[in-house]
N, CA, C and O atoms as CSV, one atom per row, in Angstrom:
chain,resi,resn,atom,element,x,y,z
A,1,MET,N,N,24.371,-3.565,-6.755
A,1,MET,CA,C,24.577,-2.251,-6.185
A,1,MET,C,C,23.263,-1.623,-5.733
A,1,MET,O,O,23.218,-0.944,-4.707
A,2,SER,N,N,22.192,-1.847,-6.498
A,2,SER,CA,C,20.913,-1.252,-6.121
A,2,SER,C,C,20.383,-1.844,-4.817
A,2,SER,O,O,19.676,-1.165,-4.072
A,3,ASP,N,N,20.722,-3.120,-4.532
A,3,ASP,CA,C,20.333,-3.715,-3.252
A,3,ASP,C,C,20.966,-2.961,-2.090
A,3,ASP,O,O,20.324,-2.702,-1.071
A,4,ARG,N,N,22.223,-2.618,-2.262
A,4,ARG,CA,C,22.939,-1.932,-1.178
A,4,ARG,C,C,22.471,-0.493,-1.012
A,4,ARG,O,O,22.403,0.014,0.107
A,5,ILE,N,N,22.151,0.158,-2.107
A,5,ILE,CA,C,21.597,1.516,-2.009
A,5,ILE,C,C,20.268,1.476,-1.270
A,5,ILE,O,O,20.026,2.281,-0.370
A,6,PHE,N,N,19.395,0.525,-1.656
A,6,PHE,CA,C,18.114,0.377,-0.976
A,6,PHE,C,C,18.310,0.066,0.502
A,6,PHE,O,O,17.650,0.659,1.356
A,7,ALA,N,N,19.222,-0.870,0.809
A,7,ALA,CA,C,19.453,-1.248,2.212
A,7,ALA,C,C,19.992,-0.072,3.017
A,7,ALA,O,O,19.609,0.118,4.171
A,8,GLY,N,N,20.882,0.720,2.413
A,8,GLY,CA,C,21.407,1.887,3.117
A,8,GLY,C,C,20.333,2.922,3.407
A,8,GLY,O,O,20.264,3.469,4.508
A,9,LEU,N,N,19.491,3.186,2.406
A,9,LEU,CA,C,18.387,4.131,2.620
A,9,LEU,C,C,17.395,3.596,3.652
A,9,LEU,O,O,16.908,4.341,4.502
A,10,TRP,N,N,17.106,2.306,3.570
A,10,TRP,CA,C,16.159,1.709,4.520
A,10,TRP,C,C,16.711,1.741,5.941
A,10,TRP,O,O,15.971,1.989,6.893
A,11,LEU,N,N,18.011,1.489,6.085
A,11,LEU,CA,C,18.644,1.552,7.398
A,11,LEU,C,C,18.584,2.973,7.958
A,11,LEU,O,O,18.320,3.166,9.145
A,12,ALA,N,N,18.825,3.954,7.112
A,12,ALA,CA,C,18.736,5.345,7.561
A,12,ALA,C,C,17.317,5.693,7.998
A,12,ALA,O,O,17.122,6.376,9.003
A,13,LEU,N,N,16.322,5.219,7.238
A,13,LEU,CA,C,14.927,5.465,7.634
A,13,LEU,C,C,14.585,4.763,8.949
A,13,LEU,O,O,13.871,5.320,9.782
A,14,CYS,N,N,15.087,3.557,9.136
A,14,CYS,CA,C,14.836,2.832,10.389
A,14,CYS,C,C,15.455,3.568,11.579
A,14,CYS,O,O,14.828,3.709,12.629
A,15,LEU,N,N,16.678,4.029,11.403
A,15,LEU,CA,C,17.332,4.761,12.498
A,15,LEU,C,C,16.602,6.063,12.799
A,15,LEU,O,O,16.447,6.435,13.962
A,16,GLY,N,N,16.151,6.758,11.751
A,16,GLY,CA,C,15.356,7.971,11.976
A,16,GLY,C,C,14.040,7.659,12.671
A,16,GLY,O,O,13.600,8.397,13.552
A,17,GLY,N,N,13.420,6.562,12.268
A,17,GLY,CA,C,12.182,6.142,12.918
A,17,GLY,C,C,12.393,5.783,14.376
A,17,GLY,O,O,11.533,6.043,15.218
A,18,MET,N,N,13.536,5.185,14.671
A,18,MET,CA,C,13.829,4.838,16.076
A,18,MET,C,C,14.015,6.088,16.928
A,18,MET,O,O,13.625,6.108,18.096
A,19,VAL,N,N,14.609,7.131,16.350
A,19,VAL,CA,C,14.753,8.400,17.082
A,19,VAL,C,C,13.372,8.975,17.391
A,19,VAL,O,O,13.115,9.456,18.495
A,20,VAL,N,N,12.484,8.915,16.386
A,20,VAL,CA,C,11.125,9.418,16.596
A,20,VAL,C,C,10.376,8.543,17.599
A,20,VAL,O,O,9.689,9.059,18.481
A,21,ALA,N,N,10.506,7.214,17.466
A,21,ALA,CA,C,9.789,6.302,18.360
A,21,ALA,C,C,10.276,6.418,19.801
A,21,ALA,O,O,9.500,6.209,20.733
A,22,TRP,N,N,11.543,6.747,19.991
A,22,TRP,CA,C,12.078,6.888,21.346
A,22,TRP,C,C,11.430,8.057,22.073
A,22,TRP,O,O,11.400,8.078,23.304
A,23,GLN,N,N,10.913,9.027,21.332
A,23,GLN,CA,C,10.309,10.203,21.944
A,23,GLN,C,C,8.819,10.025,22.228
A,23,GLN,O,O,8.178,10.951,22.724
A,24,ILE,N,N,8.263,8.874,21.928
A,24,ILE,CA,C,6.836,8.640,22.189
A,24,ILE,C,C,6.603,8.605,23.695
A,24,ILE,O,O,7.244,7.844,24.420
A,25,GLN,N,N,5.695,9.424,24.139
A,25,GLN,CA,C,5.331,9.477,25.558
A,25,GLN,C,C,3.826,9.335,25.692
A,25,GLN,O,O,3.072,9.789,24.831
A,26,SER,N,N,3.400,8.713,26.756
A,26,SER,CA,C,1.979,8.587,27.034
A,26,SER,C,C,1.684,9.305,28.342
A,26,SER,O,O,2.453,9.228,29.300
A,27,GLU,N,N,0.558,10.003,28.361
A,27,GLU,CA,C,0.216,10.769,29.563
A,27,GLU,C,C,-0.238,9.867,30.703
A,27,GLU,O,O,-0.129,10.231,31.874
A,28,TYR,N,N,-0.744,8.695,30.357
A,28,TYR,CA,C,-1.136,7.747,31.390
A,28,TYR,C,C,-0.693,6.364,30.938
A,28,TYR,O,O,-0.592,6.093,29.741
A,29,SER,N,N,-0.436,5.510,31.886
A,29,SER,CA,C,0.069,4.179,31.565
A,29,SER,C,C,-1.101,3.210,31.461
A,29,SER,O,O,-1.716,2.855,32.466
A,30,TYR,N,N,-1.398,2.796,30.262
A,30,TYR,CA,C,-2.474,1.847,30.047
A,30,TYR,C,C,-1.928,0.449,29.786
A,30,TYR,O,O,-2.697,-0.506,29.680
A,31,GLU,N,N,-0.626,0.323,29.682
A,31,GLU,CA,C,0.044,-0.955,29.526
A,31,GLU,C,C,1.231,-0.977,30.485
A,31,GLU,O,O,1.711,0.077,30.903
A,32,PRO,N,N,1.701,-2.158,30.832
A,32,PRO,CA,C,2.860,-2.195,31.739
A,32,PRO,C,C,4.126,-1.589,31.135
A,32,PRO,O,O,4.938,-1.013,31.858
A,33,VAL,N,N,4.304,-1.713,29.813
A,33,VAL,CA,C,5.527,-1.213,29.197
A,33,VAL,C,C,5.334,0.096,28.463
A,33,VAL,O,O,6.323,0.731,28.097
A,34,GLY,N,N,4.112,0.528,28.232
A,34,GLY,CA,C,3.859,1.785,27.540
A,34,GLY,C,C,3.814,1.610,26.026
A,34,GLY,O,O,3.897,0.490,25.522
A,35,PRO,N,N,3.683,2.725,25.301
A,35,PRO,CA,C,3.506,2.653,23.846
A,35,PRO,C,C,4.819,2.595,23.050
A,35,PRO,O,O,4.775,2.414,21.833
A,36,ARG,N,N,5.965,2.741,23.686
A,36,ARG,CA,C,7.234,2.838,22.973
A,36,ARG,C,C,7.797,1.503,22.470
A,36,ARG,O,O,8.353,1.503,21.371
A,37,PRO,N,N,7.706,0.387,23.159
A,37,PRO,CA,C,8.427,-0.823,22.738
A,37,PRO,C,C,7.988,-1.422,21.400
A,37,PRO,O,O,8.831,-1.949,20.674
A,38,PHE,N,N,6.726,-1.361,21.055
A,38,PHE,CA,C,6.293,-1.986,19.806
A,38,PHE,C,C,6.928,-1.334,18.585
A,38,PHE,O,O,7.513,-2.045,17.768
A,39,PRO,N,N,6.842,-0.001,18.417
A,39,PRO,CA,C,7.520,0.577,17.251
A,39,PRO,C,C,9.036,0.399,17.303
A,39,PRO,O,O,9.672,0.233,16.262
A,40,MET,N,N,9.618,0.430,18.490
A,40,MET,CA,C,11.058,0.229,18.588
A,40,MET,C,C,11.446,-1.183,18.155
A,40,MET,O,O,12.451,-1.363,17.467
A,41,ALA,N,N,10.669,-2.173,18.547
A,41,ALA,CA,C,10.965,-3.561,18.177
A,41,ALA,C,C,10.825,-3.768,16.668
A,41,ALA,O,O,11.683,-4.392,16.043
A,42,ILE,N,N,9.757,-3.251,16.092
A,42,ILE,CA,C,9.551,-3.397,14.647
A,42,ILE,C,C,10.672,-2.704,13.875
A,42,ILE,O,O,11.225,-3.278,12.937
A,43,LEU,N,N,11.008,-1.481,14.264
A,43,LEU,CA,C,12.075,-0.754,13.586
A,43,LEU,C,C,13.429,-1.423,13.802
A,43,LEU,O,O,14.274,-1.405,12.908
A,44,GLY,N,N,13.644,-2.008,14.967
A,44,GLY,CA,C,14.885,-2.733,15.218
A,44,GLY,C,C,15.014,-3.965,14.329
A,44,GLY,O,O,16.087,-4.236,13.791
A,45,LEU,N,N,13.920,-4.712,14.177
A,45,LEU,CA,C,13.939,-5.876,13.284
A,45,LEU,C,C,14.167,-5.459,11.836
A,45,LEU,O,O,14.912,-6.118,11.111
A,46,MET,N,N,13.526,-4.363,11.408
A,46,MET,CA,C,13.743,-3.888,10.041
A,46,MET,C,C,15.184,-3.420,9.849
A,46,MET,O,O,15.754,-3.612,8.775
A,47,ALA,N,N,15.780,-2.811,10.869
A,47,ALA,CA,C,17.171,-2.366,10.761
A,47,ALA,C,C,18.113,-3.567,10.661
A,47,ALA,O,O,19.085,-3.525,9.907
A,48,ILE,N,N,17.835,-4.631,11.409
A,48,ILE,CA,C,18.649,-5.855,11.309
A,48,ILE,C,C,18.554,-6.439,9.903
A,48,ILE,O,O,19.564,-6.845,9.328
A,49,CYS,N,N,17.345,-6.481,9.352
A,49,CYS,CA,C,17.173,-6.987,7.984
A,49,CYS,C,C,17.907,-6.110,6.975
A,49,CYS,O,O,18.492,-6.623,6.021
A,50,ALA,N,N,17.882,-4.800,7.175
A,50,ALA,CA,C,18.599,-3.895,6.278
A,50,ALA,C,C,20.105,-4.116,6.380
A,50,ALA,O,O,20.806,-4.076,5.369
A,51,LEU,N,N,20.606,-4.348,7.588
A,51,LEU,CA,C,22.033,-4.634,7.750
A,51,LEU,C,C,22.415,-5.942,7.061
A,51,LEU,O,O,23.447,-6.017,6.395
A,52,LEU,N,N,21.590,-6.962,7.222
A,52,LEU,CA,C,21.862,-8.233,6.544
A,52,LEU,C,C,21.861,-8.061,5.029
A,52,LEU,O,O,22.680,-8.659,4.330
A,53,MET,N,N,20.956,-7.258,4.532
A,53,MET,CA,C,20.892,-7.008,3.098
A,53,MET,C,C,22.090,-6.176,2.631
A,53,MET,O,O,22.577,-6.351,1.514
A,54,LEU,N,N,22.549,-5.289,3.478
A,54,LEU,CA,C,23.667,-4.424,3.131
A,54,LEU,C,C,24.973,-5.207,2.997
A,54,LEU,O,O,25.801,-4.886,2.145
A,55,PHE,N,N,25.162,-6.228,3.829
A,55,PHE,CA,C,26.435,-6.941,3.861
A,55,PHE,C,C,26.413,-8.302,3.166
A,55,PHE,O,O,27.412,-9.019,3.222
A,56,ARG,N,N,25.339,-8.675,2.530
A,56,ARG,CA,C,25.320,-9.970,1.840
A,56,ARG,C,C,25.913,-9.843,0.444
A,56,ARG,O,O,26.115,-8.744,-0.074
A,57,LYS,N,N,26.183,-10.997,-0.145
A,57,LYS,CA,C,26.739,-11.017,-1.498
A,57,LYS,C,C,25.658,-10.546,-2.474
A,57,LYS,O,O,24.547,-11.077,-2.460
A,58,PRO,N,N,25.963,-9.568,-3.312
A,58,PRO,CA,C,24.923,-9.028,-4.205
A,58,PRO,C,C,24.535,-10.015,-5.307
A,58,PRO,O,O,25.365,-10.779,-5.800
A,59,ASP,N,N,23.267,-9.981,-5.675
A,59,ASP,CA,C,22.748,-10.786,-6.777
A,59,ASP,C,C,22.921,-10.019,-8.078
A,59,ASP,O,O,23.108,-8.803,-8.084
A,60,THR,N,N,22.853,-10.755,-9.179
A,60,THR,CA,C,22.843,-10.074,-10.466
A,60,THR,C,C,21.447,-9.504,-10.688
A,60,THR,O,O,20.446,-10.147,-10.373
A,61,ILE,N,N,21.394,-8.320,-11.221
A,61,ILE,CA,C,20.137,-7.606,-11.393
A,61,ILE,C,C,19.621,-7.823,-12.812
A,61,ILE,O,O,20.355,-7.664,-13.787
A,62,HIS,N,N,18.363,-8.183,-12.904
A,62,HIS,CA,C,17.687,-8.318,-14.191
A,62,HIS,C,C,16.518,-7.344,-14.192
A,62,HIS,O,O,15.515,-7.568,-13.516
A,63,TRP,N,N,16.651,-6.267,-14.950
A,63,TRP,CA,C,15.602,-5.262,-15.000
A,63,TRP,C,C,14.466,-5.745,-15.884
A,63,TRP,O,O,14.707,-6.452,-16.862
A,64,PRO,N,N,13.232,-5.379,-15.562
A,64,PRO,CA,C,12.101,-5.792,-16.397
A,64,PRO,C,C,12.122,-5.111,-17.764
A,64,PRO,O,O,12.813,-4.115,-17.977
A,65,SER,N,N,11.352,-5.676,-18.670
A,65,SER,CA,C,11.294,-5.120,-20.021
A,65,SER,C,C,10.560,-3.778,-20.012
A,65,SER,O,O,9.924,-3.408,-19.025
A,66,ALA,N,N,10.662,-3.065,-21.125
A,66,ALA,CA,C,10.036,-1.740,-21.221
A,66,ALA,C,C,8.524,-1.842,-21.124
A,66,ALA,O,O,7.888,-0.971,-20.531
A,67,SER,N,N,7.931,-2.890,-21.694
A,67,SER,CA,C,6.475,-3.033,-21.624
A,67,SER,C,C,6.014,-3.279,-20.187
A,67,SER,O,O,4.963,-2.781,-19.782
A,68,THR,N,N,6.788,-4.040,-19.418
A,68,THR,CA,C,6.442,-4.279,-18.017
A,68,THR,C,C,6.554,-2.986,-17.213
A,68,THR,O,O,5.711,-2.709,-16.360
A,69,LEU,N,N,7.582,-2.205,-17.481
A,69,LEU,CA,C,7.726,-0.923,-16.782
A,69,LEU,C,C,6.579,0.026,-17.114
A,69,LEU,O,O,6.106,0.751,-16.239
A,70,LYS,N,N,6.127,0.030,-18.371
A,70,LYS,CA,C,4.986,0.865,-18.750
A,70,LYS,C,C,3.732,0.432,-18.008
A,70,LYS,O,O,2.947,1.269,-17.564
A,71,ARG,N,N,3.541,-0.887,-17.873
A,71,ARG,CA,C,2.368,-1.386,-17.144
A,71,ARG,C,C,2.445,-1.022,-15.668
A,71,ARG,O,O,1.425,-0.716,-15.051
A,72,LEU,N,N,3.652,-1.053,-15.093
A,72,LEU,CA,C,3.819,-0.661,-13.692
A,72,LEU,C,C,3.523,0.820,-13.484
A,72,LEU,O,O,2.901,1.200,-12.491
A,73,VAL,N,N,3.965,1.649,-14.414
A,73,VAL,CA,C,3.669,3.088,-14.332
A,73,VAL,C,C,2.164,3.318,-14.467
A,73,VAL,O,O,1.593,4.136,-13.745
A,74,ALA,N,N,1.524,2.603,-15.386
A,74,ALA,CA,C,0.071,2.731,-15.550
A,74,ALA,C,C,-0.654,2.299,-14.276
A,74,ALA,O,O,-1.630,2.929,-13.869
A,75,LEU,N,N,-0.178,1.229,-13.653
A,75,LEU,CA,C,-0.789,0.768,-12.410
A,75,LEU,C,C,-0.618,1.796,-11.297
A,75,LEU,O,O,-1.553,2.046,-10.536
A,76,ALA,N,N,0.566,2.391,-11.197
A,76,ALA,CA,C,0.799,3.421,-10.183
A,76,ALA,C,C,-0.097,4.632,-10.422
A,76,ALA,O,O,-0.630,5.204,-9.471
A,77,LEU,N,N,-0.267,5.026,-11.677
A,77,LEU,CA,C,-1.156,6.152,-11.989
A,77,LEU,C,C,-2.609,5.825,-11.643
A,77,LEU,O,O,-3.334,6.676,-11.128
A,78,MET,N,N,-3.030,4.590,-11.927
A,78,MET,CA,C,-4.399,4.195,-11.571
A,78,MET,C,C,-4.608,4.227,-10.066
A,78,MET,O,O,-5.669,4.637,-9.594
A,79,MET,N,N,-3.607,3.799,-9.310
A,79,MET,CA,C,-3.729,3.825,-7.851
A,79,MET,C,C,-3.787,5.256,-7.322
A,79,MET,O,O,-4.518,5.534,-6.372
A,80,MET,N,N,-3.022,6.166,-7.931
A,80,MET,CA,C,-3.084,7.574,-7.521
A,80,MET,C,C,-4.444,8.176,-7.860
A,80,MET,O,O,-5.005,8.931,-7.067
A,81,LEU,N,N,-4.972,7.846,-9.030
A,81,LEU,CA,C,-6.310,8.316,-9.395
A,81,LEU,C,C,-7.368,7.758,-8.446
A,81,LEU,O,O,-8.316,8.455,-8.083
A,82,TYR,N,N,-7.201,6.511,-8.051
A,82,TYR,CA,C,-8.123,5.885,-7.105
A,82,TYR,C,C,-8.170,6.681,-5.795
A,82,TYR,O,O,-9.245,6.985,-5.278
A,83,GLY,N,N,-6.999,7.008,-5.275
A,83,GLY,CA,C,-6.946,7.785,-4.039
A,83,GLY,C,C,-7.468,9.198,-4.208
A,83,GLY,O,O,-8.089,9.746,-3.297
A,84,TRP,N,N,-7.222,9.795,-5.369
A,84,TRP,CA,C,-7.643,11.167,-5.622
A,84,TRP,C,C,-9.156,11.271,-5.803
A,84,TRP,O,O,-9.768,12.239,-5.353
A,85,LEU,N,N,-9.759,10.285,-6.457
A,85,LEU,CA,C,-11.201,10.323,-6.741
A,85,LEU,C,C,-12.041,9.540,-5.742
A,85,LEU,O,O,-13.256,9.432,-5.911
A,86,PHE,N,N,-11.418,8.995,-4.707
A,86,PHE,CA,C,-12.109,8.102,-3.777
A,86,PHE,C,C,-13.317,8.758,-3.128
A,86,PHE,O,O,-14.393,8.160,-3.103
A,87,GLU,N,N,-13.172,9.954,-2.608
A,87,GLU,CA,C,-14.291,10.607,-1.930
A,87,GLU,C,C,-15.283,11.204,-2.926
A,87,GLU,O,O,-16.482,11.262,-2.650
A,88,THR,N,N,-14.795,11.644,-4.070
A,88,THR,CA,C,-15.679,12.262,-5.055
A,88,THR,C,C,-16.598,11.233,-5.701
A,88,THR,O,O,-17.813,11.425,-5.743
A,89,LEU,N,N,-16.029,10.149,-6.200
A,89,LEU,CA,C,-16.832,9.131,-6.873
A,89,LEU,C,C,-17.407,8.094,-5.918
A,89,LEU,O,O,-18.423,7.468,-6.222
A,90,GLY,N,N,-16.776,7.907,-4.780
A,90,GLY,CA,C,-17.229,6.911,-3.831
A,90,GLY,C,C,-16.471,5.602,-3.988
A,90,GLY,O,O,-15.811,5.359,-4.998
A,91,PHE,N,N,-16.583,4.768,-2.967
A,91,PHE,CA,C,-15.844,3.512,-2.936
A,91,PHE,C,C,-16.256,2.569,-4.050
A,91,PHE,O,O,-15.398,2.011,-4.734
A,92,ALA,N,N,-17.544,2.383,-4.242
A,92,ALA,CA,C,-18.012,1.378,-5.197
A,92,ALA,C,C,-17.586,1.710,-6.624
A,92,ALA,O,O,-17.094,0.836,-7.338
A,93,ILE,N,N,-17.764,2.948,-7.046
A,93,ILE,CA,C,-17.416,3.323,-8.425
A,93,ILE,C,C,-15.905,3.328,-8.618
A,93,ILE,O,O,-15.412,2.856,-9.643
A,94,CYS,N,N,-15.164,3.857,-7.644
A,94,CYS,CA,C,-13.703,3.867,-7.760
A,94,CYS,C,C,-13.143,2.446,-7.815
A,94,CYS,O,O,-12.253,2.157,-8.615
A,95,THR,N,N,-13.659,1.570,-6.974
A,95,THR,CA,C,-13.187,0.193,-6.968
A,95,THR,C,C,-13.558,-0.510,-8.268
A,95,THR,O,O,-12.770,-1.298,-8.789
A,96,THR,N,N,-14.737,-0.237,-8.792
A,96,THR,CA,C,-15.140,-0.807,-10.078
A,96,THR,C,C,-14.194,-0.371,-11.184
A,96,THR,O,O,-13.736,-1.198,-11.973
A,97,LEU,N,N,-13.897,0.928,-11.249
A,97,LEU,CA,C,-12.997,1.435,-12.285
A,97,LEU,C,C,-11.574,0.916,-12.119
A,97,LEU,O,O,-10.917,0.594,-13.109
A,98,LEU,N,N,-11.091,0.830,-10.883
A,98,LEU,CA,C,-9.754,0.311,-10.649
A,98,LEU,C,C,-9.653,-1.155,-11.048
A,98,LEU,O,O,-8.685,-1.557,-11.694
A,99,THR,N,N,-10.633,-1.946,-10.672
A,99,THR,CA,C,-10.624,-3.362,-11.038
A,99,THR,C,C,-10.706,-3.532,-12.548
A,99,THR,O,O,-10.046,-4.405,-13.110
A,100,PHE,N,N,-11.504,-2.711,-13.204
A,100,PHE,CA,C,-11.597,-2.744,-14.664
A,100,PHE,C,C,-10.231,-2.435,-15.292
A,100,PHE,O,O,-9.790,-3.148,-16.193
A,101,GLY,N,N,-9.572,-1.389,-14.825
A,101,GLY,CA,C,-8.264,-1.017,-15.356
A,101,GLY,C,C,-7.206,-2.077,-15.114
A,101,GLY,O,O,-6.414,-2.377,-16.008
A,102,ILE,N,N,-7.181,-2.649,-13.913
A,102,ILE,CA,C,-6.207,-3.697,-13.613
A,102,ILE,C,C,-6.482,-4.933,-14.455
A,102,ILE,O,O,-5.551,-5.589,-14.923
A,103,GLY,N,N,-7.748,-5.249,-14.648
A,103,GLY,CA,C,-8.085,-6.377,-15.513
A,103,GLY,C,C,-7.575,-6.184,-16.926
A,103,GLY,O,O,-7.044,-7.117,-17.529
A,104,LEU,N,N,-7.731,-4.974,-17.462
A,104,LEU,CA,C,-7.221,-4.691,-18.802
A,104,LEU,C,C,-5.695,-4.764,-18.850
A,104,LEU,O,O,-5.127,-5.236,-19.835
A,105,LEU,N,N,-5.029,-4.298,-17.787
A,105,LEU,CA,C,-3.566,-4.377,-17.741
A,105,LEU,C,C,-3.071,-5.825,-17.758
A,105,LEU,O,O,-2.022,-6.121,-18.330
A,106,PHE,N,N,-3.820,-6.709,-17.138
A,106,PHE,CA,C,-3.418,-8.108,-17.081
A,106,PHE,C,C,-3.943,-8.923,-18.248
A,106,PHE,O,O,-3.829,-10.149,-18.247
A,107,GLY,N,N,-4.520,-8.258,-19.250
A,107,GLY,CA,C,-4.889,-8.942,-20.479
A,107,GLY,C,C,-6.289,-9.514,-20.527
A,107,GLY,O,O,-6.567,-10.358,-21.379
A,108,ALA,N,N,-7.176,-9.092,-19.657
A,108,ALA,CA,C,-8.550,-9.576,-19.693
A,108,ALA,C,C,-9.307,-8.915,-20.842
A,108,ALA,O,O,-8.957,-7.818,-21.276
A,109,ARG,N,N,-10.327,-9.581,-21.322
A,109,ARG,CA,C,-11.205,-8.942,-22.312
A,109,ARG,C,C,-11.970,-7.831,-21.614
A,109,ARG,O,O,-12.168,-7.877,-20.400
A,110,TRP,N,N,-12.404,-6.825,-22.381
A,110,TRP,CA,C,-13.034,-5.653,-21.769
A,110,TRP,C,C,-14.303,-6.023,-21.027
A,110,TRP,O,O,-14.577,-5.456,-19.969
A,111,TRP,N,N,-15.082,-6.953,-21.547
A,111,TRP,CA,C,-16.341,-7.310,-20.879
A,111,TRP,C,C,-16.077,-8.109,-19.605
A,111,TRP,O,O,-16.819,-7.975,-18.632
A,112,ALA,N,N,-15.029,-8.940,-19.596
A,112,ALA,CA,C,-14.691,-9.682,-18.377
A,112,ALA,C,C,-14.157,-8.740,-17.305
A,112,ALA,O,O,-14.471,-8.891,-16.125
A,113,ALA,N,N,-13.348,-7.764,-17.722
A,113,ALA,CA,C,-12.830,-6.786,-16.767
A,113,ALA,C,C,-13.961,-5.925,-16.207
A,113,ALA,O,O,-13.972,-5.604,-15.019
A,114,ALA,N,N,-14.910,-5.553,-17.064
A,114,ALA,CA,C,-16.053,-4.750,-16.605
A,114,ALA,C,C,-16.925,-5.550,-15.640
A,114,ALA,O,O,-17.371,-5.023,-14.621
A,115,LEU,N,N,-17.167,-6.808,-15.957
A,115,LEU,CA,C,-17.966,-7.664,-15.069
A,115,LEU,C,C,-17.269,-7.859,-13.730
A,115,LEU,O,O,-17.903,-7.782,-12.678
A,116,ALA,N,N,-15.960,-8.113,-13.771
A,116,ALA,CA,C,-15.204,-8.269,-12.526
A,116,ALA,C,C,-15.225,-6.977,-11.715
A,116,ALA,O,O,-15.336,-7.015,-10.490
A,117,GLY,N,N,-15.118,-5.836,-12.393
A,117,GLY,CA,C,-15.171,-4.558,-11.689
A,117,GLY,C,C,-16.504,-4.329,-11.010
A,117,GLY,O,O,-16.553,-3.889,-9.861
A,118,LEU,N,N,-17.590,-4.624,-11.715
A,118,LEU,CA,C,-18.924,-4.459,-11.122
A,118,LEU,C,C,-19.118,-5.376,-9.922
A,118,LEU,O,O,-19.649,-4.956,-8.893
A,119,VAL,N,N,-18.690,-6.621,-10.055
A,119,VAL,CA,C,-18.839,-7.572,-8.950
A,119,VAL,C,C,-17.988,-7.148,-7.765
A,119,VAL,O,O,-18.463,-7.160,-6.629
A,120,MET,N,N,-16.725,-6.770,-8.015
A,120,MET,CA,C,-15.840,-6.362,-6.919
A,120,MET,C,C,-16.344,-5.099,-6.228
A,120,MET,O,O,-16.406,-5.041,-5.000
A,121,GLY,N,N,-16.704,-4.088,-7.020
A,121,GLY,CA,C,-17.153,-2.829,-6.426
A,121,GLY,C,C,-18.387,-3.000,-5.560
A,121,GLY,O,O,-18.435,-2.509,-4.433
A,122,SER,N,N,-19.385,-3.696,-6.086
A,122,SER,CA,C,-20.627,-3.853,-5.332
A,122,SER,C,C,-20.482,-4.830,-4.166
A,122,SER,O,O,-21.010,-4.581,-3.082
A,123,THR,N,N,-19.782,-5.923,-4.376
A,123,THR,CA,C,-19.621,-6.911,-3.309
A,123,THR,C,C,-18.796,-6.366,-2.156
A,123,THR,O,O,-19.161,-6.532,-0.992
A,124,LEU,N,N,-17.684,-5.714,-2.477
A,124,LEU,CA,C,-16.860,-5.160,-1.400
A,124,LEU,C,C,-17.569,-4.023,-0.669
A,124,LEU,O,O,-17.437,-3.896,0.549
A,125,PHE,N,N,-18.316,-3.200,-1.392
A,125,PHE,CA,C,-19.060,-2.145,-0.715
A,125,PHE,C,C,-20.084,-2.750,0.246
A,125,PHE,O,O,-20.210,-2.301,1.385
A,126,TYR,N,N,-20.806,-3.758,-0.208
A,126,TYR,CA,C,-21.787,-4.411,0.661
A,126,TYR,C,C,-21.105,-5.047,1.865
A,126,TYR,O,O,-21.574,-4.906,2.994
A,127,ALA,N,N,-19.992,-5.751,1.624
A,127,ALA,CA,C,-19.305,-6.439,2.719
A,127,ALA,C,C,-18.800,-5.448,3.769
A,127,ALA,O,O,-18.986,-5.658,4.967
A,128,PHE,N,N,-18.166,-4.377,3.318
A,128,PHE,CA,C,-17.638,-3.415,4.279
A,128,PHE,C,C,-18.730,-2.582,4.924
A,128,PHE,O,O,-18.696,-2.356,6.134
A,129,ASP,N,N,-19.698,-2.122,4.143
A,129,ASP,CA,C,-20.715,-1.221,4.661
A,129,ASP,C,C,-21.740,-1.940,5.522
A,129,ASP,O,O,-22.072,-1.464,6.608
A,130,ARG,N,N,-22.240,-3.058,5.068
A,130,ARG,CA,C,-23.323,-3.745,5.787
A,130,ARG,C,C,-22.828,-4.789,6.774
A,130,ARG,O,O,-23.279,-4.820,7.918
A,131,LEU,N,N,-21.903,-5.645,6.347
A,131,LEU,CA,C,-21.473,-6.742,7.208
A,131,LEU,C,C,-20.462,-6.303,8.261
A,131,LEU,O,O,-20.583,-6.666,9.431
A,132,LEU,N,N,-19.470,-5.524,7.849
A,132,LEU,CA,C,-18.437,-5.092,8.785
A,132,LEU,C,C,-18.715,-3.726,9.403
A,132,LEU,O,O,-18.013,-3.308,10.323
A,133,GLU,N,N,-19.726,-3.033,8.908
A,133,GLU,CA,C,-20.141,-1.720,9.395
A,133,GLU,C,C,-19.004,-0.691,9.361
A,133,GLU,O,O,-18.830,0.097,10.291
A,134,VAL,N,N,-18.242,-0.718,8.272
A,134,VAL,CA,C,-17.195,0.273,8.034
A,134,VAL,C,C,-17.807,1.368,7.170
A,134,VAL,O,O,-18.385,1.084,6.120
A,135,THR,N,N,-17.684,2.602,7.601
A,135,THR,CA,C,-18.256,3.705,6.845
A,135,THR,C,C,-17.369,4.007,5.638
A,135,THR,O,O,-16.189,4.327,5.781
A,136,LEU,N,N,-17.958,3.901,4.456
A,136,LEU,CA,C,-17.246,4.179,3.217
A,136,LEU,C,C,-17.940,5.318,2.486
A,136,LEU,O,O,-19.159,5.461,2.583
A,137,PRO,N,N,-17.185,6.126,1.760
A,137,PRO,CA,C,-17.831,7.215,1.019
A,137,PRO,C,C,-18.680,6.684,-0.144
A,137,PRO,O,O,-18.259,5.786,-0.875
A,138,VAL,N,N,-19.864,7.247,-0.299
A,138,VAL,CA,C,-20.718,6.870,-1.425
A,138,VAL,C,C,-20.507,7.797,-2.600
A,138,VAL,O,O,-20.990,7.528,-3.700
A,139,GLY,N,N,-19.793,8.882,-2.381
A,139,GLY,CA,C,-19.490,9.818,-3.462
A,139,GLY,C,C,-20.200,11.135,-3.270
A,139,GLY,O,O,-21.395,11.176,-2.979
A,140,SER,N,N,-19.458,12.209,-3.436
A,140,SER,CA,C,-20.065,13.528,-3.294
A,140,SER,C,C,-20.823,13.952,-4.546
A,140,SER,O,O,-21.554,14.941,-4.511
A,141,TRP,N,N,-20.667,13.230,-5.644
A,141,TRP,CA,C,-21.376,13.556,-6.867
A,141,TRP,C,C,-22.860,13.225,-6.733
A,141,TRP,O,O,-23.664,13.706,-7.531
A,142,LEU,N,N,-23.242,12.414,-5.744
A,142,LEU,CA,C,-24.660,12.086,-5.510
A,142,LEU,C,C,-25.382,13.205,-4.776
A,142,LEU,O,O,-26.604,13.316,-4.869
A,143,SER,N,N,-24.654,14.024,-4.058
A,143,SER,CA,C,-25.281,15.076,-3.235
A,143,SER,C,C,-25.707,16.257,-4.048
A,143,SER,O,O,-26.248,17.219,-3.503
């Protein structure tokens, strides 16, 4: 039943998205077909998938255990904190803390999670900032 509820909601969102995408207008034509067909095609494919999911034979549902659900909630909270503190702490520190937390959730020892966090935070900051030249926040706490 939950598959069909999800498919129905997803189909409604796709149809709403198609209404919005149909209203996309461009002041000048920079492509032969304009900006409308790509979102319409993607939303159309998603609507077809939602219809297929809506009318297929339902599977038996096996809900995860309570401990798994607690870990998922903790992961969602960590991701929200990551987004909330991203500009304040900066990319490197936020990524280090997030990697540390995820490592602990997956059963790593604290020192291995801390080492992985330090390596991920510093390596990804260097890769994005220096190699790819993507501007990332360094943190407003430094100012």
